[in-house]
N, C-alpha and C positions, 0 to 999 in steps of 0.2 A: 829309641829303636824305628818306631814309625819311619820318621824321617831317614833314615837309615835303607830301610826296605824302597820307601819313593825315591833316593840315589842311586839305586842298581848297581849295591855294593860298595855305599860308602864305609869306611871304618869307623870305630871309636880309638880316638889318639889320645890318652893318657899324658895332660899338659903338665898336672901336678898332681902329689896326693900329702896330708900332716894328719896328725890327729892332737886334741887337747892337750896332751902330756908333753910336747914341746914346748908349750910355754906356759900350763899351771895346770895343776891339778894330780891326781893320781896315779899311775901306770897299769893297775888294774882295771881300770873304769874309764874308758876314754870315750871324745865322739870323733869320729873320723871326719874328714873334709878329702874331697877329689874335684877336680876340675878336668874336664874330659872336650873333646870338638869331633865331630862327625862328618870325618873327609872322605871325599870321594875323588878318586885321579881319574884325569877326564882324557881319556885317550880321543875324544870326536867333541866340537865345541860344545860350550855349556848350552848353547843357544837351543841346542835340540833335547834339553832335558825338559821335561815337564817338572819342576820341584816345588814352585810355588802353589802353595792351598789355592784353592779356591773357593773366596769367598762371597755370598752374596751381598746386595746393594743394604739390606736390613740389619747384618752382622758387620758390614764393616760401618754401618750408622752406630750400631754398638759401643764399638772400638771408641769414636769418637766419642760417645759420652760417657764412655767410663773414662776416658782417659782424661776430660777437660773436668769431670766431679773430683777425680785424682788430684789433679794440679789445685781445685780450688781448697780443696780439704788440707792437703800439703800446707800452701800460703796462708788460711786460717786457723791452721792447727787445730781441725775438728779430727772427730773419730773416720777413717778411711771407709769408701762406701763400700758396699756389698757387692761381692764381684760375680756373684754365681749368674751361670746360665744354662740356659735350656740348651744352647746351641753345640751339635757334637766337634762343630770345627774348631770355636774356640775356646774348646773344652782340652783339645789336645794341644802337648805339649806343642811351645813357639818359639821364635827367634822375633823379636823386635827393635825398635828404637823408638823416641820420639822426639821430635823436633819442633819449639816454640821461635814464633818468629812475632818481631813488634812491628807493625811498619814496615814491614819487607825484611828487617835487620834481624839476625841471628839472636835469640834472647838464651838459649838452653836446648842443648842435645845428648839425651842420655839414653843406652841401652844394651840390651844383653845380645854378643853372637852366639849364645848356643841353646836352643830349645831346654828348659830345664824345669819350666813351669807351667803352667795352661795359657796360650797365647792370653786371654783375657787379665787373667791377673800379671802375665809379663807386660801387658799395657798399660796396666793400672800403676806397676811399679817406677816404671821406664818414666811415668806421665811426671810423676811425684818426684824422684830425683830429678829429673830435667828442671825441674821449677826452684829448685834450693840447693841441688849436688855438684851442680855443672860448674866446677872451679874457675872457668873463664872469665863469668859474669858474678855479680852481685844476685842474693835468691831473689826471686820474684815479689814483688810488693803487693799488697792487697789492692792495690788503685793502679796496677795493672792489668789484672784479671779481666778487664772489658776489651782488652786492645790488644789478648793474646789470638795468633793462629795457632793452630794445632795440626800436625801432619805426623802419621803413623807410618815407618815402614816396617814389614812384614818380611820376614828374612827367609831366602832360600838355604837350604844347608850350603856349605863353603863348600866347592869343589878346587882342591889343588890343581895347580897347571905349570908346566914346566917352560911351554912356549907360551910368550907373552901378546904373541898375536892373537892369541882366542881373543883379548879383551875387547871387548865392546862397549866402547865409549859411550854415555847416557844409559847402555843397558847393563852395566854390570857395575858392583862394588867392587872395592879390594880389600884383603888383608894381608899385608907384608909382614912375615915374623922372624925373626932369630932369637934363637934360645927363650929366654923369659920378654923378646922385647917384641910388641906384635902392637902396629896400627892399620884401622880401619876407617877404609872413607865410604857413605854410601855414595848409589850410583849419581845424584844428582850434583854432588859438590863437584866433580868433572865441568859437569855440564854449564851449572851455576859459574864455573871460573876461567870457561873456556879453555881449557886443559885438552889437550891430547894425548895419548895414548902414555908417552914417555915421561912426561912431567905430570900425569896422574900416577905411575907408578913413582916417581920422586916425589912425592908431595906424599906418599905413603908411608915412605921408609921413613920419612921425616918425622912423619907424626908417630911412627914406632921408637924414634928417639934413633934411627940410624942414619949414616953416610947417604945423603940423596941418592948415588947410585950402587948401592948396595943389593937391590934387583937385580944385578950384570953379576952380584959375585958369591951368588949361593944363600942368599935369603931365600924363605920356602913365599910364594906368591898362590891366594886364593883368589877366586871371584865368585859372587854370589851375584843373584838377582833380587829385587824389590817388589813386592807390593806398595806402592804407594797410595796411602790413604789420605785425603783433605775435606 
């Protein structure tokens, strides 16, 4: 709800819901599950909306330390580090991705689009998952830890757009979705690959498992910004 207020009228869109009775267990005592997104309709360029959290240098350093400790704990199968913090900003729910690289090459990248947990906990969990659960790569090995570079992208809320011309390559990340299919690309992906706006959209469609030109045919387009911490 904090992010909804920052977005100036962002709405909550329920993506799906279920409960434990649909898979196992009694129907009179269930656990419920829901996935939702905060979506702001853009009538003006998203660049004019100050949606990113303001994190001090010490808070950014703390996130990097937590991410590295989480990666090491996951790889070495030791207890997850304590992620409590005295920072109010890091204690607020936040969305983030953690990218691992080895000698400049991608080694793992996983994150959370919606702010469903305190930012510091989101970063710790994303870091551990990026090390072990990115299906594009083998799990990170202990011997690789010293060679890994860590980058954190703290995301703004998603802003739904209907005019692709609002996309600013290098500034905005993309989410393209239709039905249950959804693909996300961080802002740096377009610049790293030298893509223009149309190619960025095509690649986001492919990431979602959609035809490359589906962004022209009714697929929903969302933009976001990212505070990159290295």
